[in-house]
Steps between C-alpha positions, in 0.01 A plus 500: 500500500559657842876478453470656156297788643757553774780496244314764298467717808869469580589592143275805517646601834849497358394779265280700735597779740207600718463793738219490756343731751560285807137516609405234754155392617440600860157346544269242347289782353799624300594160358275491192632836376859393562442170322370689197807721516725193503311360202545828310873510576538140385321582174740788445811303594405173329259586217314203363521293818143373563438575868169368633524595869719682752470419871699575815736213582564378856831687489445870580571729206490219244212430263396174341446545126289233333539457125224381267674164455494439876866576569577725795762776530583733788565873483558783744268801502739704285546212255871563529550129567312197367554141611418225251455194719302348783492628857502256790374555853704309757249357746522251785346242268763568235542730200181613323514612138282813508493537122378143465231566761369781280529288185300231676230751592486617140467145365219436744318812382548419131386139527204589721372704206503197266157348448508127574291441187787637291729222622495130421415337832572151626315486830496222761183380670601694809729799450757551773738724307512691172800565278513709182730351237640694206537226241616429146352194329833419332708528818636164621474575870153651452399165353662316790307712751179440306555124520480535878164680498317199646753474783466873562122457510542223759682754717212744453696740279311697235703591191412818314688517171592835349644520150867586459616391152874559534553558128262796507187607314629418151565133574323173428492435874307823551245399235462156657441654840234730354335187358506339845346804668234517227418128511168372625690270738803699611632229730500241223655741250791604721559139602518390136743780419719404795500144370634626168171452316325746272177679581246670278617853419262754646489871567278699731521782749764360733738603781821346360669829405396664826629207705827502308547866594397423857771238519762762426356727769513235771856400411461188287829417328427139407233233527346362699484784750271451796351779709321444829204708621741680735703613200795267552666413170627144451710479182518169319361153548442362850391141569144468625594392853750784536245750373242368745746556784580849369129584495447359848264216411739213576 
């Protein structure tokens, strides 16, 4: 999705000729006004591009432009140049992807707003780490990860499932996941579905659609996708022992 957004920006840039005023922020007090000016110039140059935030980047004269889908662009104050790609800071510890740092912050903020009661939780007796998992009940590797839930519990890892039916809202998978979230015993229902069994069809007020949209916002492109409390995104299946090491509990 991020690559598609960047491609769209590049296509738009090939057709756009932008003239700017060359106004630069001289102090922290002036930054908000300049950021709004950059946003306005972007809207004029690239109409329809959903910008959610504009911030100063670590590079003087360059602004970080955050899109609604989480992708990050860079633009100068005049918006005469736009860079579609990630910026790296070269530090003594090695290169740091600044765009990914911001994406990680955004994931952390988005997931912190999710009520635990809206997820399907598999909790150990003693929780040492928590991982949010965007899952699809018909996904093979989601099922494989689910089979390791007892091993994950032994490591002290709490799983919080969020719904991400890959086929979308008009699919049988989506309906089955609604049934799981509406079941009296959510754990049993999602386990049965991941075993290939049927569950009683149910509807209720549920978070499945909202979580599906959330998945797109945090950068989910397949399932399972794991997100740590720090906002780190782990795409795909990871064996329980490897995940425990990644989360610092082994």
